C-alpha positions as CSV (number, residue, x, y, z in Angstrom):
1,X,186.2,14.1,-102.9
2,X,183.2,13.4,-104.9
3,X,183.1,9.7,-105.8
4,X,181.8,9.2,-109.4
5,X,182.4,5.5,-109.3
6,X,178.9,4.4,-108.2
7,X,177.5,5.6,-111.6
8,X,177.6,3.7,-115.1
9,X,179.3,5.0,-117.7
10,X,176.4,7.1,-119.5
11,X,175.4,8.0,-116.1
12,X,178.6,9.4,-115.2
13,X,178.4,11.7,-118.8
14,X,175.9,13.2,-118.2
15,X,177.1,14.1,-115.0
16,X,180.4,15.3,-115.8
17,X,179.6,16.6,-119.1
18,X,181.1,20.7,-119.0
19,X,178.7,23.1,-120.7
20,X,175.2,22.2,-122.2
21,X,172.5,22.4,-123.9
22,X,172.1,18.6,-122.9
23,X,169.3,16.6,-123.2
24,X,169.7,13.4,-120.7
25,X,167.1,10.6,-122.2
26,X,166.1,8.3,-119.2
27,X,164.5,5.3,-119.1
28,X,162.1,4.7,-116.6
29,X,164.7,2.9,-113.1
30,X,167.5,4.6,-115.3
31,X,168.8,6.1,-111.8
32,X,167.8,9.9,-113.5
33,X,167.4,11.5,-109.9
34,X,171.0,10.1,-108.9
35,X,172.8,11.6,-112.3
36,X,170.8,15.2,-111.9
37,X,172.1,15.1,-108.2
38,X,175.6,13.9,-109.0
39,X,176.1,16.6,-111.9
40,X,174.6,19.3,-109.3
41,X,177.7,18.0,-106.9
42,X,179.7,18.1,-109.7
43,X,179.6,21.4,-111.3
44,X,180.4,22.5,-107.1
45,X,183.2,20.3,-107.2
46,X,184.6,22.2,-110.3
47,X,184.0,25.8,-108.9
48,X,180.2,26.9,-109.6
49,X,178.5,29.3,-106.9
50,X,175.6,27.1,-105.1
51,X,173.7,30.3,-106.5
52,X,173.9,29.8,-109.5
53,X,172.5,26.4,-110.0
54,X,168.6,26.6,-110.3
55,X,167.1,22.9,-110.4
56,X,163.3,22.3,-111.1
57,X,161.1,20.0,-111.6
58,X,157.7,19.3,-110.9
59,X,156.2,18.5,-107.5
60,X,157.3,19.3,-103.3
61,X,158.0,15.5,-102.6
62,X,160.6,15.3,-105.8
63,X,162.1,19.2,-105.0
64,X,162.8,17.5,-101.5
65,X,164.1,14.1,-102.7
66,X,166.4,16.2,-105.0
67,X,167.3,18.8,-102.7
68,X,168.4,16.4,-99.8
69,X,170.2,13.8,-102.2
70,X,172.7,17.0,-103.3
71,X,172.7,17.9,-99.7
72,X,174.4,15.1,-99.2
73,X,176.7,14.7,-102.2
74,X,178.0,18.3,-102.0
75,X,179.6,20.7,-99.7
76,X,177.3,24.0,-100.6
77,X,174.8,21.8,-102.1
78,X,171.8,23.2,-99.3
79,X,172.8,26.6,-101.2
80,X,171.6,25.1,-104.3
81,X,167.7,26.8,-105.9
82,X,165.5,23.8,-105.6
83,X,162.0,23.7,-106.3
84,X,158.8,23.3,-108.5
85,X,158.3,25.6,-111.8
86,X,155.5,26.9,-109.8
87,X,157.7,28.2,-106.7
88,X,160.7,28.9,-109.0
89,X,157.5,31.4,-110.9
90,X,156.3,32.4,-107.0
91,X,159.9,33.5,-106.1
92,X,160.5,35.4,-109.4
93,X,157.3,37.4,-108.9
94,X,157.9,37.8,-105.5
95,X,161.8,39.3,-106.3
96,X,160.6,41.6,-109.5
97,X,157.1,42.4,-107.6
98,X,157.2,45.9,-109.3
99,X,158.5,45.2,-112.4
100,X,155.6,42.5,-112.7
101,X,152.9,45.0,-112.1
102,X,152.4,43.6,-108.3
103,X,152.2,45.2,-105.1
104,X,155.0,43.6,-102.2
105,X,152.2,41.6,-100.8
106,X,150.2,39.7,-103.5
107,X,147.7,36.6,-102.6
108,X,147.8,33.3,-104.5
109,X,144.6,32.5,-105.5
110,X,143.7,28.5,-104.5
111,X,141.2,26.5,-106.2
112,X,138.1,27.4,-104.2
113,X,139.0,31.3,-105.0
114,X,139.5,30.8,-108.7
115,X,136.0,29.1,-108.7
116,X,134.1,31.4,-106.8
117,X,135.5,34.2,-109.4
118,X,134.8,31.8,-112.2
119,X,131.4,31.7,-111.3
120,X,130.8,35.3,-110.4
121,X,132.5,36.2,-113.8
122,X,129.6,33.9,-115.7
123,X,126.9,35.7,-113.8
124,X,128.4,39.1,-115.2
125,X,127.7,37.7,-118.4
126,X,124.4,36.5,-117.5
127,X,125.5,32.9,-117.7
128,X,123.5,30.5,-115.5
129,X,126.3,28.6,-113.8
130,X,124.6,25.6,-112.3
131,X,123.9,25.2,-116.4
132,X,127.8,24.3,-116.3
133,X,130.5,23.0,-114.7
134,X,132.4,25.8,-113.4
135,X,135.1,23.2,-112.6
136,X,135.4,22.5,-116.4
137,X,135.0,26.3,-117.5
138,X,137.8,27.0,-115.1
139,X,140.2,24.0,-116.7
140,X,140.1,25.5,-120.0
141,X,141.2,28.6,-118.8
142,X,144.1,27.0,-117.3
143,X,144.1,25.4,-120.9
144,X,145.0,28.6,-122.6
145,X,147.2,30.3,-120.2
146,X,149.6,27.3,-119.8
147,X,149.6,27.8,-123.7
148,X,149.8,31.3,-123.4
149,X,147.1,31.9,-125.4
150,X,145.8,35.2,-125.5
151,X,142.2,34.2,-126.6
152,X,140.3,30.7,-126.2
153,X,141.0,28.3,-128.6
154,X,138.6,26.0,-129.2
155,X,138.8,23.0,-127.2
156,X,140.0,19.3,-129.6
157,X,137.3,17.6,-128.0
158,X,134.5,20.9,-128.0
159,X,135.4,22.1,-131.4
160,X,133.2,25.0,-130.2
161,X,131.1,24.0,-127.8
162,X,128.7,26.1,-125.2
163,X,132.1,25.8,-122.9
164,X,134.4,27.1,-125.6
165,X,131.9,30.1,-125.7
166,X,130.8,30.7,-121.9
167,X,134.7,30.6,-121.1
168,X,135.6,33.0,-123.8
169,X,132.9,35.1,-122.4
170,X,134.5,34.9,-119.1
171,X,138.6,35.2,-120.3
172,X,138.3,38.7,-120.1
173,X,136.8,39.1,-116.8
174,X,138.2,36.5,-115.3
175,X,141.6,38.7,-116.0
176,X,140.5,41.7,-115.4
177,X,139.1,40.3,-112.1
178,X,142.8,39.3,-110.8
179,X,144.4,42.3,-111.7
180,X,141.5,44.3,-109.4
181,X,142.7,42.0,-107.4
182,X,146.1,42.1,-106.9
183,X,146.3,38.4,-107.0
184,X,147.4,35.7,-109.0
185,X,146.3,32.5,-109.9
186,X,148.2,29.4,-110.3
187,X,149.0,29.4,-113.8
188,X,149.7,32.9,-113.4
189,X,152.8,31.4,-111.2
190,X,154.3,30.4,-114.5
191,X,152.9,32.9,-117.4
192,X,153.8,35.9,-115.0
193,X,157.2,34.8,-115.4
194,X,157.1,34.3,-119.1
195,X,155.3,37.6,-119.6
196,X,158.0,39.8,-117.4
197,X,161.2,38.3,-119.0
198,X,159.8,38.7,-122.3
199,X,159.4,41.8,-121.9
200,X,161.4,43.3,-119.8
201,X,165.2,43.3,-121.0
202,X,166.8,44.3,-117.8
203,X,165.7,41.8,-115.7
204,X,165.6,38.5,-118.6
205,X,169.2,39.5,-118.3
206,X,169.6,39.4,-114.8
207,X,168.6,36.0,-114.1
208,X,170.4,34.2,-117.6
209,X,172.8,36.3,-115.3
210,X,172.3,34.7,-112.5
211,X,171.4,31.1,-113.1
212,X,174.5,29.7,-114.7
213,X,173.3,26.1,-114.6
214,X,169.5,24.9,-115.0
215,X,168.3,21.3,-114.6
216,X,165.4,20.1,-115.1
217,X,163.9,16.9,-114.4
218,X,160.7,15.3,-115.7
219,X,161.3,17.1,-119.1
220,X,159.0,15.0,-120.9
221,X,155.9,17.1,-119.0
222,X,156.7,20.4,-119.6
223,X,153.7,22.5,-121.0
224,X,154.4,25.1,-123.5
225,X,154.9,28.1,-121.0
226,X,157.3,26.4,-118.9
227,X,159.5,25.1,-122.2
228,X,159.0,29.4,-123.0
229,X,160.0,30.1,-119.5
230,X,163.2,28.1,-119.3
231,X,163.7,29.5,-123.6
232,X,164.1,33.1,-121.8
233,X,166.1,31.9,-119.0
234,X,168.6,29.9,-121.1
235,X,169.0,31.1,-124.4
236,X,172.0,33.0,-124.9
237,X,172.6,36.6,-124.4
238,X,175.0,39.2,-124.7
239,X,177.2,38.9,-121.6
240,X,181.3,39.2,-122.5
241,X,183.2,35.9,-123.5
242,X,182.0,32.8,-122.1
243,X,179.0,34.2,-120.4
244,X,177.6,35.2,-123.0
245,X,176.7,31.3,-123.8
246,X,174.2,31.5,-121.0
247,X,172.5,28.6,-123.0
248,X,175.1,26.5,-122.8
249,X,174.2,25.2,-119.4
250,X,170.4,23.9,-119.7
251,X,170.4,20.1,-118.8
252,X,166.8,18.3,-119.2
253,X,166.6,15.1,-118.0
254,X,163.4,12.8,-119.5
255,X,162.3,10.0,-121.0
256,X,159.1,10.5,-123.7
257,X,157.9,7.2,-124.0
258,X,156.9,8.5,-120.0
259,X,155.4,11.2,-121.4
260,X,151.7,10.3,-119.5
261,X,150.5,14.7,-118.9
262,X,149.0,15.8,-122.3
263,X,145.2,15.9,-120.6
264,X,146.6,18.7,-118.4
265,X,148.4,20.2,-121.2
266,X,152.7,18.8,-121.6
267,X,154.0,18.7,-124.9
268,X,155.9,15.4,-125.5
269,X,156.9,17.0,-128.9
270,X,159.3,19.5,-126.4
271,X,161.7,16.7,-125.8
272,X,160.9,14.8,-129.5
273,X,162.1,18.4,-130.5
274,X,164.4,19.2,-127.8
275,X,167.5,19.9,-130.3
276,X,165.5,22.4,-132.2
277,X,164.7,24.7,-129.1
278,X,168.2,24.3,-127.9
279,X,170.9,24.0,-131.0
280,X,173.7,22.2,-130.7
281,X,172.7,19.9,-127.9
282,X,174.2,16.9,-126.5
283,X,172.1,13.8,-126.3
284,X,173.2,10.6,-123.4
285,X,171.0,7.5,-123.5
286,X,170.7,5.9,-120.0
287,X,169.5,2.2,-120.9
288,X,170.4,0.5,-117.7
289,X,167.1,-0.5,-115.6
290,X,167.7,-0.9,-111.9
291,X,164.8,-1.9,-111.1
292,X,162.7,-4.5,-113.4
293,X,163.0,-8.4,-114.5
294,X,164.1,-8.7,-118.1
295,X,160.7,-9.7,-119.1
296,X,159.0,-6.9,-117.9
297,X,161.7,-4.7,-120.1
298,X,160.7,-6.9,-122.8
299,X,156.3,-6.0,-122.7
300,X,157.2,-2.9,-121.7
301,X,159.0,-2.3,-125.4
302,X,157.0,-4.3,-127.2
303,X,154.6,-1.4,-126.1
304,X,156.4,1.6,-126.4
305,X,158.1,0.8,-129.7
306,X,154.7,1.1,-131.5
307,X,154.5,4.8,-131.1
308,X,154.5,6.7,-134.0
309,X,156.4,9.2,-132.9
310,X,159.8,8.1,-130.4
311,X,163.2,8.8,-129.6
312,X,164.8,5.1,-130.3
313,X,166.1,3.6,-127.4
314,X,165.7,0.0,-125.3
315,X,166.4,-0.6,-121.9
316,X,167.8,-3.5,-120.6
317,X,168.8,-4.7,-117.3
318,X,172.1,-7.2,-115.9
319,X,169.3,-9.0,-113.8
320,X,168.7,-12.4,-114.9
321,X,165.8,-14.7,-114.1
322,X,162.3,-13.2,-112.9
323,X,158.4,-14.5,-113.5
324,X,156.8,-14.0,-117.1
325,X,154.6,-11.3,-117.7
326,X,150.7,-12.8,-117.8
327,X,148.4,-11.4,-120.2
328,X,144.2,-11.9,-119.4
329,X,142.0,-10.9,-121.1
330,X,138.1,-11.1,-119.4
331,X,135.1,-10.1,-120.6
332,X,133.7,-7.4,-118.5
333,X,135.0,-4.9,-115.2
334,X,133.6,-7.9,-113.0
335,X,134.9,-10.5,-114.3
336,X,138.4,-8.6,-114.4
337,X,137.8,-7.9,-110.6
338,X,137.3,-11.6,-109.8
339,X,140.0,-12.6,-111.6
340,X,142.4,-10.8,-109.8
341,X,141.3,-11.2,-106.3
342,X,141.4,-14.7,-107.0
343,X,144.9,-14.6,-108.0
344,X,144.7,-12.1,-104.5
345,X,143.3,-14.6,-102.7
346,X,146.0,-17.5,-104.0
347,X,149.1,-16.1,-102.8
348,X,147.5,-14.6,-99.4
349,X,147.2,-18.9,-98.8
350,X,150.6,-19.4,-100.4
351,X,151.9,-17.1,-97.6
352,X,152.2,-13.8,-99.4
353,X,151.7,-10.3,-97.0
354,X,149.0,-7.9,-98.3
355,X,151.2,-5.5,-98.2
356,X,153.0,-7.0,-100.6
357,X,150.4,-6.8,-103.2
358,X,149.3,-3.7,-105.5
359,X,146.8,-3.5,-107.8
360,X,147.1,-1.1,-110.3
361,X,144.1,1.4,-112.7
362,X,143.8,4.3,-114.1
363,X,141.5,6.5,-112.8
364,X,139.5,6.5,-109.2
365,X,136.6,5.2,-110.2
366,X,137.4,2.3,-111.6
367,X,138.2,0.8,-107.9
368,X,134.9,-0.1,-106.9
369,X,134.9,-3.3,-108.4
370,X,137.4,-4.8,-107.1
371,X,136.4,-3.7,-103.7
372,X,133.8,-5.6,-104.4
373,X,135.2,-8.5,-105.2
374,X,137.5,-8.4,-102.2
375,X,135.3,-7.4,-99.9
376,X,133.3,-10.7,-100.5
377,X,136.4,-13.4,-100.6
378,X,137.3,-11.1,-97.0
379,X,141.0,-9.5,-98.5
380,X,142.0,-6.7,-96.9
381,X,142.9,-3.2,-99.2
382,X,143.5,0.3,-98.5
383,X,142.8,2.1,-101.3
384,X,145.8,4.6,-101.9
385,X,146.1,8.1,-103.4
386,X,141.4,8.3,-103.4
387,X,138.6,7.5,-101.6
388,X,137.1,4.2,-100.7
389,X,134.2,3.7,-102.9
390,X,132.2,2.7,-99.8
391,X,134.1,6.0,-97.6
392,X,132.2,8.0,-100.4
393,X,129.5,10.9,-99.4
394,X,127.5,9.5,-101.7
395,X,127.7,6.3,-101.4
396,X,127.6,6.0,-97.4
397,X,124.1,8.0,-98.1
398,X,122.5,5.2,-100.3
399,X,123.1,2.9,-98.3
400,X,121.9,4.8,-94.9
401,X,118.8,4.8,-97.1
402,X,118.6,0.9,-98.1
403,X,119.5,-0.1,-94.3
404,X,117.0,2.0,-93.5
405,X,114.6,0.1,-95.7
406,X,115.8,-3.0,-94.6
407,X,115.8,-2.4,-91.0
408,X,113.3,0.5,-89.9
409,X,114.6,0.3,-85.9
410,X,118.3,1.6,-87.6
């Protein structure tokens, strides 16, 4: 028997709404993964076939965590299909390779293969690839595929610059080269299933009929291609009786205030216009936060509430007290780093452990001044998710030359 007593009322409502479409607006720290896992467990307890449930998210780590939680909650949970969007797309293309025009064993190009293909395509149109950052050209092609475009539209920042023109020349040759190799790239794992389900009614009905319940995590991060894939899987079909309303099985969980991936094609308007895309949707808000103290939530709300277009919500917590949020403005990055290093040194002197302290910055390139300030004060540190500035190859090369100048015998 599934125990729902650990869920708060909105969480319990989201987990047990009998039919969708459902949009669960889950603020930061409000227990969205718990809700998804309990919803799947509840569906199974209500008699749903594990093979009829599909749960998709964006990272392998998130999918593994979700799979583990579902398996711990429900018998048959291990048979539920839980994966990333791209892993699901690969699975679908492998299942329907013939209808997709692919061989039984097709290749998925990695980033190195894609770069080589773009470089070769540039050579075919007699463009010197040394004039261009090949990765940037590839990024323009990727953006077009994720937006389901047939042509390369000028990028907002480029407005038809040389990179857009080069990508437009490469585009048909790149796609033809993929077909000739009987291969797909990473973006095709979404664009391919969209094209297949869009043109083949029999295949479309087959998977609409199979996946009666579709759950999506981090819905605010979906791009146009992923939204179209969900529409094709979840829009009403032509079945009989209650099975005709296949679109009513979609449960999307996300938070427009946490939409930070617009630079890679995510469209926050997908969550802002959910009811327009999936009419008759029910909205549930998870606003109780279990992670932060009141001062942090108030500061965050003061920022996000200024957004011109957002779904109204305000997080709250039962936690009492906690430190206030400090805002420090410094003249430049070196002053900022010195202030941070000084503050950390004071905390360490009072008995704090280095492992209890984290410094967050927006890009890896911003680590240098902090690392220099920490080294100057002898503060031990570890860079997570990037290479330490002084361990980067080009920096080590420069340091080697400087050491040689300082000591020719080195």
